[in-house]
TIVO-681496 format. One record per residue (C-alpha): residue in one letter; x, y, z. Coordinates in steps of 0.02 Angstrom, whole numbers, plus 32768, in hexadecimal, padded with zeros to 4 digits. Layout:
<fitis>
AXYZ;...
</fitis>
This chain:
<fitis>
M80037FF38002;K803F80AB7FD2;F7FEC81607FEF;K7FBC81C47F65;K7F7282597FBE;V7F4382838071;E7EB383088093;I7E9E83538147;Q7E1883BA817C;A7DEC840D822D;F7E698385827C;R7EEA83BC82F2;A7F5B844082A1;Y7EFA843D81F9;N7E5A84AD81E5;E7E3384B88131;V7E4F842980B5;K7EA2849F803B;N7F2884C280B2;G7F2E840380F6;T7F3D83B0804E;F7FEE83458031;D7FF183087F7F;F807382867F6B;T806882707EB8;T810882B87E4C;K8101832D7DB3;S80EB82977D3E;D805882617DA0;E80AA81CE7DED;I80A0819C7E9F;A813D81DE7EF8;D81A581597F64;F820481D57FBB;I81AE826D8019;S81F482E38082;I8195836580F3;Y81F383F48138;A81A1846281C0;P81E584B68254;N81B0847582FE;G80F884A28324;F80BC84B08279;G806784058278;K80D583818244;T80A0830982D2;S7FE6834282AC;F8008830081F6;Y803A8254823E;D7FAA824C82BA;A7F2A8268822B;V7F7A81E181C1;E7F788165824A;W7ED181958287;G7E82819681DB;F7EB780E681B9;T7EA68095826E;N7E2C810C82C6;N7EA88122834E;I7F5281758379;S7FD4810883CE;R803D8193841F;F7FA981CB8488;L7F8A811C84BA;R803681008504;R801B81718598;K7F5D8163858E;E7F35818D8649;D7FA68229864D;N7F5582678599;K7EA3823C85E1;N7ECA82A48678;S7F08833A8612;A7E6F83328593;K7DF8833B862A;A7E4D83DB866A;E7E33843385BF;E7D9A849F85B6;T7D71845984FF;N7D3483B484CB;Y7D9D83B3843D;I7E418348843E;I7E6483288385;R7DE9839C8334;N7E33844182FF;Q7E0984C28386;F7DE88564830C;A7D8884FA828C;N7CCC853A8263;M7C4584DF82BE;N7C0484AE8218;T7CA4845F81D0;E7CA483AC81DB;S7D5283598220;I7D8F82E481A9;V7E3182898166;R7E2E823780B8;L7EBA81C78085;H7ED7819D7FD0;T7F2E80EF7FBE;T7F5B80707F39;L7F017FFF7FA8;Q7E5280207F66;E7E02809C7EEC;Q7D9E80FB7F69;P7E07815C7FF8;F7E05812780A9;E7D9981A88105;Q7D8B81C481C0;K7D16824E820C;I7D04828982C3;G7C43825E82E1;R7BC082D08346;L7BF782E983FF;R7B8182D08492;A7B8283548525;N7C29833D8588;Q7C6A82B08507;R7D1882CF84B6;D7D4882AE840E;F7DE28238843B;K7DBB81A484BA;F7E72816584DA;E7E2D80B784C8;E7E9680288468;K7DF77FD18445;E7DCC806483CA;T7E4A80298358;I7E0A7FD682C4;K7E467F1E82D6;E7E5E7F038215;R7EDF7F898213;E7F4A7F8482B5;Y7FE57F4D823E;F7FF27FF981F6;Q8033803782A9;H80D57FD38280;V810B805081F4;L80F580EC825C;L819C811482B4;S817B810B836F;Q821B81628397;E81FD81A68435;W81C380F58483;I825580978430;D82C481108482;A827380FF8529;F827C803C8517;L833A803E84EE;K836F80C0856A;E8310805F85FE;D839D80268676;D83287F9D86C4;A83217F058659;N82827EC986A7;I822B7F718689;R826E7F6A85D1;Y82187EBB85C6;A816B7EF9860B;K81767F938595;F81987F2384F9;I81097EAB8528;K808E7F3E8548;S80B67F8F849E;F80EC7F028421;G80E87E59847A;D805D7DDF849B;V80077E11853B;N7FA07D748548;L80397CFE8538;D809A7D6E85B9;N80037D648629;K80077CA18619;Y80BE7C9F8643;N809D7D0B86E0;T80047C96870D;I80897BFF86FF;I81127C56876F;E80857C7587E9;L80557BBC87ED;I80FB7B8B8801;K81157BF8888F;H806A7BC288E0;N80A57B0A88B7;T814E7B1A8910;N80EB7B8189A5;M806F7AEB89BF;I810A7A6789BF;Y815C7ACD8A4C;G80AE7AD68AA8;L80977A168A97;E813A79F98AE5;H81217A768B6F;E807B7A1A8B87;L80C879708B84;Q813B79A28C0C;E80BF79DF8C81;L805379468C5E;Q80D678CE8C88;S810079208D21;K8043790A8D5C;I804078458D45;N802377EC8DF1;F803D772D8DFB;D7FF2771F8EAC;F7F4576D08E92;D7EE576228EAE;P7EFD75BB8DFF;E7E6075558E1C;I7DE375E28E54;L7D9B75E78DAF;S7D5B75308DB4;K7D1E754C8E6E;I7CB675E08E3C;N7C6C759C8D9B;S7C4075028DFF;E7BD4755D8E7A;I7B9375C48DDE;E7B6575228D89;K7B0674EE8E23;L7A9C758B8E38;N7A76757C8D72;A7A3474CC8D94;K79BD751C8E1E;G797675978D8C;E79F0761C8D98;K7A3C76668CF7;I7AEF76928D1B;R7B87769A8C9D;T7C1976388CD2;V7CB576A58CFA;Q7D2D76978C63;F7DDC76C98C49;D7DC077608BEC;Y7D4D77AA8C7A;T7D8478558CA3;E7D6E78AC8D41;K7CCE78FC8CF4;N7C8778438CDF;I7CB278168D95;Q7C5F78B68DD1;Q7BC878848D6F;L7BD077D68DB2;T7BCD78238E61;D7B4378928E41;L7AE177F58DFF;I7B0877978E93;N7ACC782C8F0A;E7A43784C8EA3;R79FE77938EA7;I7A1F777B8F5C;T79B978208F82;D793777D48F02;L792577238F5F;K7920777B9005;Y789177E58FC1;E7833773C8F85;I784876F4902D;S780077869083;K777077869002;F774D76C29021;Q775576EE90E8;E76D3777B90BF;K76657707906F;I766B768390F7;T763C77119179;S75A977449101;I7569768A910F;D7577769791C3;S7513773591CC;A749076EC915C;V7469766291E3;T747776D49278;G74227775922A;E74AF77EB9254;N74B0783091A3;L746178CF9148;S73AF7884914A;N73B578539200;I736477B491E6;N739476FC91CA;I734E76719162;E72C5764691E3;L728176FE91D5;Y72A077079114;F722C768290FC;D71A476B9918A;N71A1776F913B;K7183771C908B;E70E776B890CA;K70A9775D9120;L70B777BF908F;K705277429028;Q6FB9774F9099;S6FBF7813909B;E6FB5781D8FD8;E6F1377AB8FCD;K6EB778229052;L6EFA78BA8FE9;T6EB978798F4A;G6E0878768F95;L6E10792D8FCB;N6E5D796C8F23;K6DB6791C8ED2;I6D4579828F38;K6DA97A1F8F20;N6D997A078E60;Q6CDC79FD8E72;F6CE87AB48ECF;E6D567AF08E43;Q6CDB7AB78DB8;L6C497B138E23;H6CA47BB08E26;E6CCE7BA08D67;A6C187B8B8D35;E6BEA7C248D9D;R6C717C8E8D4D;A6C307C4B8C99;K6B7F7C818CC7;K6BBE7D2E8CFE;N6C177D478C53;K6B827D168BEA;E6B0C7D8E8C41;E6B8D7E168C25;E6B997DD78B5D;L6AD57DED8B5D;H6AE07EA48B9E;K6B587ED48B15;I6AFE7E888A84;S6A5B7EDC8ABC;Q6AC07F888AC8;A6B057F628A0F;Q6A507F4989D9;L6A1A7FEA8A14;K6AAB804489B2;F6A707FE9891A;L69C3801C8923;E69F780D8892B;L6A5280C68880;L69BC80808829;A695D8124886F;I69DD81958810;Y6A0081298776;P69828198870A;K69E1823D873A;Y6A8581EE86F6;E6A3481C38650;D6A0282708638;V6AA682C28659;N6AFC824285E9;K6A9582738552;E6AD483258576;L6B8382F98571;T6B7482A484CA;A6B27833C8471;I6BB583B484B8;N6C3E83388487;D6BF4833383D7;S6C0083F283C7;V6CBB83EC8401;D6CE983718383;K6C9B83E682FD;R6CFC847E8332;T6DA184138329;E6D8E83DA8274;E6D6784968249;L6E1084C58293;K6E6A843B8230;E6E2584868183;I6E57853981C1;D6F1084F681E8;A6F0F848F8140;K6EF0854280E5;L6F6485A7814D;K6FFF853F8148;P703685518092;L7016860F809F;L707286258140;N710B85C780F9;A710B862F805C;L70FE86CD80D3;N719386948138;E7200867180A3;I71DE871D805C;S7218876F8101;V72B38708810A;K72DF873C804F;L72B587F0807C;Y732787ED8118;L73BF87A380BB;E73A7882F802A;I73AD88B980B1;E743388718104;N749E885B8063;R747D89058031;Q74B8894680DD;K755C88E580BB;L75768923800E;A755A89D18046;S75E589B580CF;K76658963806E;L764C89F57FEC;A766F8A70807D;S77068A1080BF;I77718A0C801D;P77D88AA3804D;E77FF8A5B80EB;L783589BA80A9;L78AB8A1B8031;K78F88A8180B9;S791289CF811C;L796B8989808D;D79EE8A138089;E7A098A01813A;K7A2E894B8127;N7AA5894D809C;T7B0B89D980F1;A7B178961818E;K7B4D88D0811D;K7BE3893380E2;D7C088971818D;L7C0D88B781CC;T7C72887F8136;L7D00890A8164;L7D0188CD821B;I7D17881A81F1;N7DA8883E8179;S7DFC88A381F6;Y7DEE88258287;T7E1F87948210;K7EC287F981E5;R7EDE880E82AE;N7EBB875582C7;Y7F3E87238243;E7FC487948294;H7F968737833E;E7FAA869882E8;E805E86C5829D;R809286F6834A;I8052865C8395;S80BA85EE8321;I81548651833D;I814186428405;T8114858583EE;K81B38564838E;E822185C58418;I81C2855C849A;K81E684BC8444;D829B84E4842E;W82B4851784E0;G8253847E8514;Q82BD840D84B1;I8353845A8506;V8303843D85B6;N82CF8391858C;Q83878360854A;I83DE83AF85E9;S835B835E8665;A837982B88606;D843682C6861E;D844C82EB855A;F84CB83758552;Q84DE836F8490;V848F841B848E;P84C0848383F7;E8520851F8412;N84B885AD83D4;E8468865A8410;K83F786068483;T8477858E84DD;K8504862984DE;S84F2865E858A;F850185A985D5;Y855C85438551;E8602854A85B4;A85A184F58650;I855D847885C4;K8619844C8596;Q863D842E864A;L85AC83C38665;K85EB834E85C7;L869A8343861A;R8644830B86B2;V85CF828A8659;N8674823F860C;L86C2823C86C2;I861881EB8709;T86238164867B;G86D8814186A2;L86B881238754;K861F80B5873C;T8691804A86CC;D870680408756;L8682801F87D0;S86437F908763;K86EF7F418750;T870E7F46880D;E866C7EF48832;T868F7E7287BB;E873A7E52880D;I86F07E5088B7;A86757DC78876;N86F77D608835;A87687D8188CC;N86DD7D408934;K86CA7CAA88CF;L87867C8488CE;N878E7CAC898D;A871A7C2189A3;D87707B9E893E;I880C7BC98997;E87CB7BC68A3E;Q87867B098A0E;L88357AE889CD;I88877B278A6E;S880E7AC38ADF;K882B7A2A8A73;G88F17A408A8B;A88E17A608B49;D887A79B88B4B;I890579538AED;A899279B18B5E;S892C797B8BF6;K891578CB8BBC;S89CF78B58B8D;Q8A1C791C8C1B;S8AA8794B8B9D;S8AFE79F68B9B;V8B0579F78ADD;C8A6F7A638A8A;P8A0079F08A2D;L89CC7A8B89BC;C8A807AD78994;K8AF37A4D89C9;H8B537AD48A37;N8BAC7A778AC8;H8B857AD38B70;D8BE77ABC8C16;K8B5B7A498C60;F8AA67A1A8C52;E8A677A9B8CC5;T8AB57B2E8C5E;L8A717AED8BC1;I89C37AE58C09;Q89C47B9B8C43;N89FE7BE78B9B;I89767B8D8B4B;S88FA7BDC8BBF;E89417C958BB0;N89427C998AF7;T890D7D458ACE;F89217D4D8A14;L886B7D6A89D9;S883B7DD08A6E;E88B37E568A45;R88857E5B8982;M87D37E6989B9;K87EC7EF78A33;N88467F6189AD;L87A97F35892C;L872D7F6A89A3;S878D800489C6;L879B802F8913;K86E780118901;T86B9808C898D;K87338111894E;N86E18104889B;K8635810388DA;Q865281A08940;E869E820088A9;L861281C5883E;E8591820588BF;S85F482AA88C3;L85FB82BF8806;L8545829F87F9;N85138313887F;Q857B839E8821;Q8535836D877B;K847D837A87C9;E84A18430880D;E84F18468876E;K8460842B8710;N83E78488878B;V844E8520876B;I8434851D86A9;L837E84FB86BD;N83618583872E;T83B485F086B6;I833D85AC8626;N8290859B8688;P827686608694;T8284867085D5;L821A85D985B7;N81928612863B;S819286BD85ED;L817986728538;K80E786018580;E8086869985CD;N80A486FB8524;Q8062866684C8;S7FC786578542;K7FA8870F8522;E7FA587028477;V7F308662846C;I7EBB86BB84DF;A7EB987588470;R7EB386E583D5;N7E228694841A;E7DBC87318442;L7DD787738395;A7D9986CA834D;K7CFD86DA83BC;T7CE08795838D;I7CFB876A82D1;E7C7A86D482DD;G7BFF8751833C;Y7C0F87C982A1;K7BF7873D822C;L7B558707827A;K7B1C87BE8273;A7B4487C781C1;Q7ADE872F819B;N7A54877581EF;V7A568819818E;D7A6787C180EA;A79BF87658115;E796E88018136;I799B8851809D;N796087BC8034;K78BD87C7808C;L78A2887D8061;L78D688697FAA;K784D87DA7F9E;E77D588547FE6;L780288E27F74;G780388737ED4;D78AF88917EAD;N78A189557EC4;D781B89607E34;V77BE89DA7EA4;E77508A3A7E27;A771389897DE1;I76DF895D7E94;K768589FD7EB7;K761789EA7E0D;D75E9893D7E41;L75BC89627EE5;D754689ED7EA5;N74F1896D7E28;K74D388FA7EB6;L749689717F2B;T740689A87E96;E73DC88F57E79;S73C488C37F33;S734689667F52;R72E289227EBC;I72D2886E7EFD;S72A188B67FAC;E7213891C7F60;E71C888847F05;L71D3880F7FAC;K717B888C800D;A70E0889C7F8F;N70CE87D47F8F;Q70D487DA8054;A703F88568059;G6FCB87E67FEA;I6FF48746804F;L6FC887AD80F5;S6F1787E180AD;T6EEA87308081;C6F1786E4812D;Q6EBC876E81A1;P6E0887158198;L6E40866D81B0;E6EAB86A3824E;Q6E0D86FE8297;R6D948666828A;R6E2485F882CF;K6E368665836F;I6D7286628388;I6D6A85B58393;I6E0D858C83F6;E6DE486268477;H6D2986158484;E6CC48585843F;I6D2E84EC846E;P6D538537851E;Y6C95854E854A;S6C67849B850C;K6CF484558584;A6CB984B8861E;K6C08847885FD;L6C4583C485F4;N6CA283CD868F;E6C10841D86F9;L6B9B838B86C3;K6C1C830B86E3;E6C18834987A2;T6B5A832D87C2;D6B4182B58850;A6AD7822787F1;Y6B5A8222875E;V6BF0820B87D8;R6B9E81848841;I6B5C812387A8;V6C1581348754;N6C6080F387EB;F6BED806387FB;I6C18803D873D;F6CD380498752;E6CD87FEA87FD;N6C6D7F5587B0;Q6CBC7F598702;V6C047F6E86B6;R6BE57FAA8603;D6B79803F85E0;N6AF17FE58596;G6AF37F49861B;I6AC97FC386A5;V6A097F8986B8;P6A287ED186AA;E6AAD7EDE8726;F6A377F3687AC;D69BA7EA88794;K6A417E2987B0;R6A817E868849;Q69CF7E95889A;K69B47DDB888D;D6A667DAD88D3;F6A437E16896A;Q699A7DB98997;T6A017D0B8973;K6A9A7D3E89F3;I6A1D7D6D8A7C;D69BD7CD68A70;T6A677C608A77;V6AB37CBF8B0F;K6A117CAE8B73;D6A137BED8B5B;E6AC67BDF8B91;I6A9F7C3C8C2C;E6A0C7BBF8C54;K6A7D7B318C38;Y6B0C7B798CC3;V6A757B938D45;K6A527AD88D3A;L6B017AA08D45;I6B257B188DDE;S6A8B7ACF8E42;A6AD37A158E21;Y6B7B7A448E62;Q6B2F7A998F03;K6ACD7A088F2E;A6B5E79888F24;L6BCD79F58F8C;E6B4C7A1F9010;K6B9F79B1908D;N6C4E79F99081;E6C9C7AA890AD;E6D127ADE9029;E6D927B2F90AE;A6D947A8E910A;V6DBC7A2E9076;L6E447AA19042;S6E947AA790FC;G6E9A79E690FE;I6EED79E39049;Q6F797A5D9090;K6F957A0B9130;I6FB4795390D4;E702079AD905B;I709679F490DD;E709F794A9132;N70C978EE908C;E7145797B9063;L71A779509115;T719E78A190F7;N71D5788F9042;Q72697914906D;K72A6788B90EC;I72957803906E;M72EC78568FE0;S737378999050;F738E77E59089;E738F77AD8FCF;Y73FC78338F98;F747A78069024;I747C77538FFB;K749177738F38;S751978058F4C;E757D77B18FD1;L756876F08F99;K752976F78EEE;I7493768D8F1A;N73DF76A98EC8;L735E768F8F45;L72D276718EC5;N726B75D08ED4;K72E375938F5D;T7293753E8FF9;K72DD755590B8;D734474B390AB;E738874C39007;L73D175709039;R7421752B90D7;K747674A99073;L74BC75178FF2;L74FF75829073;N755774F290CC;D75A574B69020;T75DC756C8FF7;N7638757C909C;S769A74DF9087;I76CD75158FD6;Y770675C49019;K77737572909D;K77C474F49024;K77E975858FB6;I784D75E49042;S78BB75579060;Q78EA754A8FA7;K791A76028FA9;E797D75F4903F;D79E6756A8FF1;V7A0075D98F56;I7A36766D8FBF;Q7AC376029019;S7AFC75CC8F6F;F7B0A768E8F36;E7B6876B38FDF;K7BEA76248FB3;T7BFF766C8EFE;K7C14771E8F3F;V7C9B76D88FB0;Y7CF7768C8F16;K7CE177288EB1;E7D49778C8F26;S7DDF77118EFD;V7DCC770E8E45;L7DF177BD8E15;P7EA777BC8E26;F7EB077168DB5;L7E52776C8D33;K7EBA78148D3F;H7F5277A48D16;E7F0277538C7F;E7EC278028C46;F7F75784C8C55;K7FBC77A98BF0;R7F2F77C58B61;T7F5D78868B55;E801478668B52;N7FFA77FC8AC0;A7F8778768A6B;I800C78F58A7E;L808E78918A41;E8032785F89A5;E7FF9791D897F;K80B479568997;S80ED78C6891F;F8070790888A8;L809A79B588AC;E814E798E88A6;K815B79018819;S80C8792B87B4;V808E79E387C3;H81377A3787D5;P818779E1873B;K80F57A0B86D0;L80F27AC48709;T81A77ACE86ED;Q81987A86863C;E810B7AFA860E;R816E7B948650;D820B7B5E85E6;L81957B4D8544;L81437BF28559;S81EA7C498581;E82387C0384ED;F81AA7C3D8479;I81AC7CEB84C5;D825E7CF684A7;K82447CBB83F3;Q81C77D3083D5;I82237DC1841C;E82BA7D8A839E;S82437D8D830D;F81FC7E38833B;F82A77E8A833B;H82E67E3B8295;G839E7E3582DD;K84017E1C8239;L83A17EA981E9;I83B47F23827E;N84767F058279;S84787F1081BE;L841F7FBE81C0;Y84837FFF8255;Q85297FD58207;K84F4802B8167;I84D880D381D1;D855180D48253;P85D2803B8251;H8620802382F5;P86E5800182F7;V86D87F7D8379;Y861D7F5283AC;K85C97EFF8313;E85357EA3834D;I84997ED983AA;K84427E50840C;F839C7E43845B;K83897DB684D9;C83047D8C855A;D83477D458607;F82BB7CCC8660;S83347C9386F2;T82D77D01876B;D82157D188794;K82167DBC8734;P824D7D9E8682;R82DB7E1D8640;L82F77E618594;N83B07E88857E;V83F37EFA84E9;F84AF7EE184D1;V852E7EFE844C;T85B27E7C842A;G866A7E9283D3;T86AF7E42833A;N86EA7DAB83A1;G86407D8F83F0;N867A7D9784AA;A86877E5084D5;S85DD7EA984F1;I85977F468531;V84EE7F9C855A;P84CC800F84D9;T8477808F8549;L8517809785BA;Y859A80B1852F;F853280EA8492;S851E81AA846B;T847081F78454;A848B81EC839B;Q84C48137839C;L842181128401;N83B5816E8384;I8409811382FD;L83EF806E834F;S8337809E836C;L832580D482B8;S836E801F827F;I82F37FCE82EF;F8264802582A2;L82A0801381F6;A82B67F51821A;K82007F3F8259;A81B77FAE81C5;L820B7F588142;N81C37EB18186;A81167EEF81A3;K80827E8E8159;D7FD07EB0814A;N7F417E37817C;N7F4D7DDE80DC;G801D7DBC80E0;N80287E4C8067;S80C87EC18086;V80957F7180BD;D80FE7FD68047;C80FC8080809C;I815980C28133;F8147816E8190;I81CB81B281F6;D81D1824E8258;D827782AB827A;P82EA82228269;I839C82768273;Q839382C7831D;S844482D2836D;M8497827E82C9;D853482C78286;S855382E881D0;I8599824381A7;N850881E281FF;I848B825481A8;L84D0823080F0;S84D8817A8120;T8422817F8157;I83E681DB80B5;D844181588049;L83EF80C280AE;L833B810D80A4;R8363812A7FD9;S8396807B7FD6;I83038041802B;S828E80A87FBE;V82E080807F13;N83187FC77F2B;L82867F8D7F94;G81F67FF77F51;K81C7803F7FF3;Q817080E78009;I81C181538089;V816E81E980CC;L81ED82448139;A81D782DC8198;T825C836681E2;H826E84048239;D8316841581F7;E8321847C814F;N83CA8453812E;F83A683968139;H830783AF80C6;N8371840D8045;L840083848053;L837183058030;Q8344835C7F91;K8401835A7F4D;K841A82A37F83;I836D82717F3A;P834182E47EB3;S828B82E27E7D;D82C782E97DB9;R832882447DD3;Y82BE81EA7E5E;R820581DB7E73;A821982647F13;K81A182E77F53;Y81D383777FC4;I814483D28021;E8154846B809D;L80E884AF8125;E80DE85688116;T8093858981B6;F8025853A823B;G7FBD84BA81EC;K7FE084F5813D;V802B849A80AB;K809485108035;Q8042850B7F87;T80C084E97EF3;
</fitis>
C-alpha cells in the first residue's frame, strides 16, 4: 500500500482542507516513493502523522502510551475537543481522507456528533480498527523505542516491551505458571511443617483390645433393638462425641420410658381406689351409669308433656296471626272501593290530555316546515357575510401596503449600509487575528526550542548546540560534559572492582577449603612438610600455625573494598556536583521559558476573543442579509410604480365586489323575516301554554291515584275495568278462607286444653330442669372416669362389663412391670458401653494420626513428583516461546545490517536482544558484542545520544521492512518523524543513503518529516526529484501547506 494524497480538515493543527492537503504525486503524475516534509517545530508535523494514523486505524498510539496522564490532562481542558481543530467553524466537518493504492475510494474518518460533556477522543485501545492495527508498525515510534532502550532496569524493559509490542496474554500465562510454581512450593513446605507437627502428637499409650470390647457391647445392645453403629478405625473425635451423645440420649430416653411405665401402673392403682381426677372407682362408675339410665326414662315422659304445651301455644299464635290478616284484607277492600268511586273522573281528565297532546304535535310539525325553509336562506346569508368581511379586510391590507412602501425603501437603505459596516469590521478583525496567529507560531517555536534544551539537560543529555540561546551558559555545559566522562570512567572502574570482589570471594572460598584440607592432611600425618607447597617447617606445630594464619586473600579483599568505597564516594560527589550545576543552568533558563509561556497564553486569549467577536459579527451579517432579502421580496425587486398601480386596481375591484354582496344580503333578509316571526310565536306562546295545561291536568287527585294503581299493578289502560271486577271477587274469597282457618285453630286449642287439664306447665318445666342438672353431674363423673382410663391407660370402656375391666387392668399392670425390667437391663448395658468409650479415644486418635500422616505423604509426593515437573516443563516451554517471539520481533540480523550502514563501530559489531528467565521476573537485556563475540557492553551506558538514536532508527526500520497486513502482504509505506536528532554529518549522509536504498531497491514509500531545513535541502540534493520519484513539501505557517 502506498499513499497518493492526504486531505485533512478541522483536525489538530489543520483547519481548512485547502491548507491541509498533502499531494504525494510527482510532476509526471506518478506516486512519489520518497517524500520529505519540512516545517519548523510547532507548525503541524506531528498533527500530520496523527491524522494519517487516525484516518487509517481510528486511533493515535502516542496518546495511548501514557493513557491515564493524557486522560487527566484532557479533563483539565475547558473544551471537549482533543483532536478537532479548536478554531474550525462549527459547521465545518472534521474529516481525514487517505487516497491509497489499496482501493479506489479513499479511506475516510470523521468525528461524529458529540453528546454533552463527551470528548472527541476516548483514549481507549478498543477504538482501534482491528483489521488495520498492523499499520502502527510502519509509524516510527521513536520516543517509545528511546525510552525502551534507555531503561536501566531489564525487568522494566521487558514489561514495557510486552505491553507495547508483545503478546500480553502469553505473558499473563507465564506469570500464572510462575505463581503456580511458587504456590506449589509453598504447599510442599506447608505439608512438611504439618507432618512434623503431626508426628510429635502421635501417642502409643492405649488398650489395643478396646475396640473389640466396645463393639461387643454395642452388638448386644443392637440385639435388644437398639440401632448403634460399631466403632470403626476411621472414627474421629467428632464421631466419639456423637456416640457419647447417643448413649446419654438413650439412657435419658430409657429412664423417661421407665418413669412413664411407672406412671401407668400408678394410674391403674388409682382407677381401682378412686384416687383420680373423677374421684370415683370402678364400682361407682357402673352405679352411676345405671342411675343415669333411670333418669333418662323419666325425663323422656316429661319432655312429651312439654311438647304438648308448646303445640298449644303455637296454635294460639297462629290463630292471632290469622285474625290480624283478616283485618288487613278488610282495610284493603275499603281503599279499593274508593278507587271505583273516582274512576269516572279519571276518564274525563284522560280525554282532555289526549286533545292537548294532538295540538302540540301539530305545532311541532309546523316548526319543522319553517326550519326547512329557513336553513338554505340562512346558509346563503352567512356565506355572503363571510365574503363581505374578507373583501373589507383585503381592502384594508392593500391600503396599508400602499402606504408602507416609502418606509420599506428607507429600511432597505439602512440594512445595506449596516451590511457594508459589518463587512469592514469582519475584515479588520480577521487581519488582527492572523497577526496573533503569526506571533503565537513564533512564540511556540521558541518555547519548543527552549523546552528541548531543558529536556536534554534534565535527561543528562549535554549535546546542546552552541548558539545565541545557549551562549550564556554554554561554558557550564562544557564542564558538565567533562564531568559526565569522569562519571562514566568511575562507573566502569566501580564495575570492574565489584567483579574483582566477586571473583575474590569465590577464590577465597576455594582457598579456605584447600587450606582446611591441607590442615586435615597435616594433622593426620603429623608431618612438618606442608602438603600444599612441600615446604619443610621446623616441626609439625609450626606448620599448623602457619596454615591457620594465612592472610593472602584477606589483605587483597581489604584493598578491593577500600578501592570500591573510594570510587563510590567520588562518584557520589561528582553526581551531586552535576546535579547542582544542572539546577543552576535550568534556573537560568526557566525565567525566559516562563515569560514566553505567559506571552503565548496572552496571545492565545487575545486570538480566541477576536475569533468570538468575528463569529458574532458574521452572525449579525447573516441576519442583515436575511432581512434585506425579505424586503426585496416585498418590494418586488424595487419596481415601486408597478406595485402602486397594481394595488390601486385591486382596491377598485374590491369596492365593486363589496357593493354586490350587500345587495344580495338585503334580498335574503326580506324573505326570512315573516318565517322567523311565525316561528317565534309557536315557540314562545302556543307550545308553552299547551304544556302548562297538560301539567295542571296530570296533578288532579283522581288522575294521580288511578295512574299509581296502574303502575303498581302493571295494568294496561284498556284493562282497568276487568281488573277492578277481578279484584272485587278476590277480596271476598280471601276473607272467607281466613275465617275458616280461624275456626279450625279454635277447635285445636280446645282439644289441647282438655288433654293438659291435669298438668301444670310450670311444674313440668321445673321437673325437667331438675332431672337435667342431676344427669349432667352424673354424666360428668362418668365421662371424667372414661377420659382418665382412655388418656392414661389407652382403654376404651364402651360395652365393657365390670369384670372385663378388672381383668384388663390387672393384665396391663403386669405388662408394664415387665417392660420396666427390660429397660433397666438396656440402661445397664449402655452404662458399660459408656465406660469402654472413654478408653477408645486414644486408640482412635493414634489411628487417625497415622491415616493423616499417610495422606500428607501422598499429597507431598504428588506435588513433588507430578505437579512440580509439569509446571517447570510448562514454564520452560513458555519462556522458550516468548524468547523466540522477541527474537523474531527485533529481526536481529537486519537491525545489525542497518546499523552498520549508518554508523559502523570499530569494535562492537553485533547488537543482541536476549531474554533472561532465570528469576521469577523475566529480564530483557540489550547488549553489543565485539568482533570475537566475547566482549559485550550495554549500549545505554557507552553509546552516545546519536548512536542510541541510530540504533532506535535501525530497530524501527527493521520492523517496518518486515511489516505485513492481515493478508500477509507487505506494507510498502514507512512514516518517520525527525530521524536525525543529535546525528553528525557522516551519520546523516549514511542515513540518507540508506533511506534512498530502501526506497529505490525495495520499492518502499518513505514519508519523512524534519524540522531541520539544512537536512531537507540536503535530501533534495542527494535524492533529486528529477532523477527519483521524490516529492518535497513545506509548511509555510501553523497548519498550512505551502502551495507550489
